[in-house]
C-alpha positions in Angstrom: 69.1 33.1 -17.9 66.6 34.8 -20.3 68.2 32.9 -23.2 68.0 29.6 -21.3 64.4 30.2 -20.4 63.6 31.0 -24.1 65.2 27.8 -25.2 63.4 25.8 -22.6 60.1 27.3 -23.5 60.7 26.6 -27.2 61.7 23.0 -26.6 58.6 22.4 -24.4 56.4 24.0 -27.0 57.7 21.8 -29.8 57.3 18.7 -27.6 53.7 19.7 -26.9 53.0 20.4 -30.5 54.5 17.0 -31.4 52.0 15.3 -29.0 48.9 17.3 -29.9 49.0 18.4 -33.5 47.6 16.1 -36.2 48.3 18.3 -39.2 50.7 16.8 -41.7 54.3 17.8 -41.4 54.4 18.2 -45.2 52.5 20.6 -47.5 52.3 22.0 -50.9 55.6 23.8 -51.4 57.7 22.4 -54.3 60.6 21.8 -51.9 62.0 18.7 -50.2 63.7 19.2 -46.8 66.6 16.9 -46.2 68.3 16.2 -42.9 70.5 13.6 -41.3 71.3 12.6 -37.7 73.2 10.0 -35.8 74.0 8.7 -32.3 72.9 10.7 -29.4 71.7 13.5 -31.6 68.8 11.3 -32.7 67.3 12.2 -29.3 67.0 15.8 -30.4 66.5 15.8 -34.2 62.7 15.7 -33.9 62.8 19.2 -32.5 64.4 20.6 -35.7 61.9 18.7 -37.9 58.9 19.7 -35.8 60.0 23.4 -36.0 60.0 23.1 -39.8 56.6 21.4 -39.8 55.3 24.4 -37.8 56.5 26.8 -40.5 54.3 29.2 -42.5 55.2 27.1 -45.6 55.5 23.3 -45.4 57.6 21.2 -47.9 56.3 18.5 -50.2 58.7 16.1 -48.7 60.6 15.9 -45.4 63.3 13.3 -45.2 65.5 12.1 -42.4 68.5 10.0 -43.6 69.8 7.3 -41.2 72.8 5.1 -41.8 72.3 2.8 -38.8 70.9 -0.7 -39.8 69.8 -1.1 -36.2 67.7 2.1 -36.1 64.2 1.5 -34.6 61.9 4.5 -34.8 59.9 3.1 -31.9 62.7 4.2 -29.6 62.1 7.8 -30.6 58.4 8.7 -29.9 58.7 12.2 -31.4 60.1 10.9 -34.6 57.5 8.2 -34.7 54.7 10.7 -34.4 56.3 12.9 -37.1 56.5 9.8 -39.4 52.8 9.3 -39.0 52.3 12.9 -40.2 54.5 12.5 -43.3 58.1 12.4 -42.3 60.1 9.9 -44.4 62.9 8.1 -42.5 65.1 6.6 -45.2 68.2 4.3 -44.9 71.4 5.2 -46.6 75.1 4.4 -46.6 77.4 6.1 -44.2 78.5 9.2 -46.2 79.3 11.1 -43.0 77.9 14.7 -43.2 77.1 14.2 -46.9 74.1 12.2 -45.9 72.3 15.5 -45.6 72.2 16.0 -49.4 74.1 13.4 -51.5 71.5 10.5 -51.2 68.7 12.8 -52.2 70.7 14.3 -55.1 71.6 10.8 -56.3 68.1 9.2 -55.9 65.5 12.0 -56.2 66.9 15.0 -58.2 64.8 13.8 -61.1 61.7 14.8 -59.2 62.5 18.5 -59.9 61.9 19.8 -56.3 64.2 22.4 -54.8 66.2 20.9 -51.9 66.3 22.7 -48.5 69.2 21.6 -46.3 68.9 21.8 -42.5 70.8 20.7 -39.4 69.6 18.4 -36.7 70.7 20.6 -33.8 68.9 23.8 -34.7 65.3 24.9 -34.2 64.0 26.9 -37.1 61.8 30.0 -37.1 58.3 30.1 -38.6 59.2 31.8 -41.9 62.5 30.0 -42.4 61.4 28.0 -45.5 59.1 30.8 -46.8 62.0 33.2 -47.0 64.3 30.8 -48.8 61.6 30.1 -51.4 61.0 33.9 -51.9 64.7 34.4 -52.5 64.9 31.6 -55.1 63.5 33.5 -58.0 67.0 34.6 -59.4 68.3 32.2 -62.0 71.9 31.0 -61.3 71.8 31.8 -57.6 71.5 29.6 -54.5 69.7 31.2 -51.5 71.6 30.7 -48.3 71.1 32.3 -44.8 74.7 32.1 -43.9 77.9 32.5 -45.9 81.5 33.7 -45.5 83.3 35.9 -48.0 86.3 34.1 -49.4 89.5 36.0 -50.0 92.6 35.2 -52.1 96.3 35.9 -51.6 98.1 38.8 -53.4 98.5 36.8 -56.6 95.0 35.5 -56.5 96.3 32.0 -56.9 95.2 30.5 -53.6 92.7 31.2 -50.8 93.6 32.9 -47.5 92.9 30.7 -44.4 89.3 29.8 -43.7 89.4 31.3 -40.2 90.3 34.7 -41.7 87.1 35.1 -43.8 84.4 37.5 -42.7 80.6 37.2 -43.1 79.5 37.8 -46.7 77.3 40.9 -47.3 73.6 40.3 -47.0 72.0 40.4 -50.5 75.2 39.7 -52.3 75.5 36.9 -54.8 79.0 35.8 -55.7 81.3 32.8 -56.3 83.3 34.3 -53.4 80.4 33.6 -51.0 81.1 30.3 -49.2 77.7 29.1 -48.1 77.2 26.9 -45.0 74.3 24.6 -45.2 73.2 24.2 -41.6 71.4 27.6 -41.3 69.4 26.9 -44.4 70.2 26.7 -48.2 68.0 25.9 -51.2 69.5 23.9 -54.0 68.0 24.0 -57.5 67.3 20.8 -59.3 70.0 21.2 -62.0 72.7 21.5 -59.3 71.2 18.4 -57.5 71.6 16.5 -60.8 75.2 17.5 -61.1 76.0 16.5 -57.5 74.4 13.1 -58.0 76.2 12.5 -61.2 79.6 13.4 -59.7 79.4 10.4 -57.4 81.4 9.9 -54.2 84.7 11.5 -55.1 84.1 13.7 -52.0 84.9 10.7 -49.8 88.6 10.9 -50.9 89.0 14.7 -51.2 86.9 16.1 -48.4 85.2 13.4 -46.4 84.3 15.6 -43.4 83.6 18.9 -45.2 80.3 18.7 -47.1 80.0 22.5 -47.4 83.3 22.6 -49.3 82.2 20.1 -51.9 78.8 21.9 -52.2 80.5 25.2 -52.9 82.9 23.7 -55.4 80.0 22.1 -57.3 78.1 25.4 -57.2 81.1 27.2 -58.8 81.5 24.5 -61.5 77.8 24.6 -62.4 77.8 28.4 -62.5 75.7 29.0 -59.4 76.4 31.9 -57.0 75.4 31.7 -53.3 73.1 34.5 -52.5 73.0 35.7 -48.9 69.4 35.9 -47.7 68.4 38.6 -45.2 67.9 36.7 -41.9 66.3 39.7 -40.1 63.7 38.3 -37.7 64.8 34.7 -38.5 66.3 33.6 -35.2 67.9 30.2 -35.3 68.0 28.5 -31.9 70.7 26.0 -31.1 69.6 23.0 -29.1 71.4 23.1 -25.7 74.6 21.0 -25.3 74.4 19.7 -28.8 77.9 20.8 -30.0 80.2 18.6 -27.9 81.2 16.6 -30.9 80.2 18.9 -33.7 82.0 18.7 -37.0 82.6 22.5 -36.7 85.0 21.9 -33.9 87.1 19.5 -36.0 87.1 21.4 -39.3 87.2 25.0 -38.1 89.0 24.9 -34.7 91.2 22.1 -35.9 92.2 23.8 -39.2 91.1 20.9 -41.4 88.9 23.1 -43.6 92.0 24.5 -45.2 93.5 21.1 -46.0 90.2 20.0 -47.6 89.7 23.3 -49.5 93.2 22.8 -51.0 92.2 19.2 -52.0 88.9 20.2 -53.7 89.4 23.6 -55.3 91.5 23.7 -58.4 93.0 26.7 -60.4 89.7 27.2 -62.4 87.7 27.4 -59.2 90.1 29.9 -57.6 90.0 32.0 -60.8 86.2 32.1 -60.7 86.3 33.2 -57.1 89.0 35.9 -57.8 87.1 37.2 -60.8 84.0 37.8 -58.7 86.0 39.4 -55.9 87.3 41.9 -58.4 84.1 42.5 -60.2 81.1 42.0 -58.0 79.9 43.6 -54.8 
């Protein structure tokens, strides 16, 4: 009950803020926030966006990617009010979960902004973006609030099953850290360029696993996911938003392992194994 009451209060506060605040949702940080949503989740995505707009640091751009040609922002008053305060609602092709970052990398990487990824079913704490930016000063690293530590088999020739991995150590930076984008990750511009240039091969290899493709690209470009200390950064899941979540299909259904095998080649596995052996 206390948790439900907290969530209800947070949702009410974001709705009131959306109605009353006139401050722009964007600000001066050299970061673009990119998010996507679809179907019934369009009814709740404004809460995620409003929570980021309420942060201690506001991004230069805030983009919501929509693949529906029939989308009418007038049907979503909270989104409409955010749009008046600087939210960009942009159309794109249906790239599935890759809508979160591929259209931006393809079309806007040249702008040189860091790219913060966020999910439509979470409400983010006040210092969420500030902490990611503070952690981004290490060259060759990708700040991420959440990551698993990959492990290999005895011969270091293949990965152990996804569901056997444990959380990666806070503060670690390693090719063996498998970042997950929803909690928050900050992509540097060179990695964005590489993702954009690679095109849509992900549609054939891992159409439903955008995190797998993102981690593979990071390895190939020499970037190590760095696990940011999330102390005091409580992420709040919007109630009843997980019924059709991709997590249920990929993790519970075991499809992550199939897509990992399709994407990661011997060189990728070797990079992971080397870091397991030689880095904390």
